[in-house]
N, C-alpha and C positions, 0 to 999 in steps of 0.2 A: 306497168313496170313494177317489178317486185323489188322490195327493199332488202338488201343483204349486206353483210359485213364487207364483202368484196366490193360491192357497188359504192360503199361509203369510203373505201380505201383503208379499211381496218382489217388486219389479219386476225383470225381466231386465236392464234398463239399470243398476240399482244394483249388481247382481252383477258385471256387466262392468266398471263403474267401479271397484269395490273390487279386482277382480283386477288391473286395469291399474295402479292406485295401488300395490298391494303389490309387483308386479313391478318397477316403476320405483324404489320405495323400496329394494328389495333390490339392484337393479342399481347404483344410485348410492351407496348407503351402508347401513350397518348401525346400527340404533338401539342405544343403550346408556344405562346409568344409572350415574353414578359414586357414590362412597361418601357424598357430600353430598346425594344424591337428585336431582342435576341430570340431566335427560334431554337427549339430543342424538343426533346422527347422525354416525357416523365414516365418512369417505369410503372408498369401495371402491377397488380398484386401477383399475377402469374410470374412476371419477370423478376420481381423482388424475391419470390419464393425460389425461383430457378437459380438466381445468383447465390442465395444462401445455401442451397443444396450443393452447388458447384464448389463454393468456398469450403464447406464442411468436408466434402470429398477430397479436395486438395489438401486441407489441413491434416486429415487422417492419413493420407498417403505419405505426406512429408514426415509425419510422426513415425509411421511404420518404417520408412526407409532410414530415418535417423536412429530409431531403436535397434534396427538390424545391422546397419553398416557403420554409422558414425560414432555412436556412443561407446561401443566396445573399443574402438580405436582410441577414443579420447581417454578412456580409463587406462588403457595400456600405455598411452603416451605420457600421461601424468605420472604413472607409477615408475616409468623408466627415465623420465626427464632428469637431467643433471644440470646444475647451475654452477657456473664458475665465476668467481669474482675476478675483476680485472682492474688494472690501474687506469690512469687517464689516457694511456696510449694503447689500451686493449691487450696488454700483456697479462697472462694468467698470474693471479696472486692468491696464495693459499690453496687449499685443496678443494676439489669439486665435490658437491654434495647433491643428493637427490632432492627432488622438489619437496617431498614429505619432510626430510631432515631440515631443509631450509625453513619450511613453515614452523616446525617445532622450535628452531633456533630463534626465529622472529618473535614467536609467542613468548618464549622465555625472556628475551631481551625486553619486550614490552612490559612484562609483569615486574621485572626487577629494576626498571629504569627509575632513577631518582626523580622525585617530584617535590614541590614546595608544599606549604600547608594548604594551598588551594587546589592541589592535584595537578599543577601545571609543570611541564618540563622546562628546562632552561631555554630551549628553543622557542617555546610558546610565550615565556615571560622572563626575558633576560634582564630586565631592569631590577636591580637589587634582589635578584633571585638567590635563595639559599636552600640547600637540600634539607628536607624535613624527614622524608621517609621514602619507601619504594611505592610504586604505583599500586601493587597488589595490596599492600598494607593500608594505603589510603582508601582504596575501594572497599576493603573490609570494614574499616572504621566508619566510612560514610554509610554503608549499609546498616551497620549496627546502630549508628546514631539515628537513622531514619526509623528503624524498627522500634527502638526504645522510645523515641519521640511519639510515634504513632500509638504505641501501647499506653504511654503516660496520658496522652490526650483522651483516649478512650476511657481510661480509669478515672480521670478527672470528670469527664462528662457523666459517668455512672454515679460517682460520688455526689456531684452537684445535684443530679436528679433525686437521689435518695434524701439529701439534706433539704432540698426545696420541698419535697413531699412531706417530710417530717415536720418542718416548720409550718407548712400550710395546715396540716392536721392539728398541730398544737395550737396555732392561732385560732383555728376554728373552734376548738374545744374551749379555750379561754373566753372567746367572744360569746359563746352560748352560755357559759357560766355567768359572765357579767350581765348579760341580758336577763338571765333568770333572777339575779339578785336585785335588779333595778325595779323600783316601784314608782309608778307614775301616778300622781294624784293631781286632781284639779280642784281648786277651791274658788268659790265665788263669794 
């Protein structure tokens, strides 16, 4: 009697499918079981590389679509957006302004807002708060103070190095002169 796949009850298609399945499984990942009994598949180098390539392709396509279709619309939306202030009931109050005008107004308000001597607004430090200057003036003063302080520290370090070097050389000269004048004698 001859031994064939049919005599064993195995179809050749099943063998082919099992072989392909095993090759793909080994190519894409390696099965493993951790100490808790969890079975999984760890990605192979090939699979990791494939995932990176797919992710890079997706990212580039999304960026391309965004650059072509979304970003131009966002630019035009921001340029044409108008903002309307409302009261607590949603009724319009004041005139509507474009987004750019709104940003400019907010920046101006921020710069001229009154602050105390620590640079804090009344909302930030309401306890015994008193106006000292505007925020922009405080920021300029702080920057100047930092710049001057840094320059003074550098100048003092340079001066100290010069003074220490001069004192060291003067002391060295004086010590050599004193040693030259000393006479050591021994009598028995």
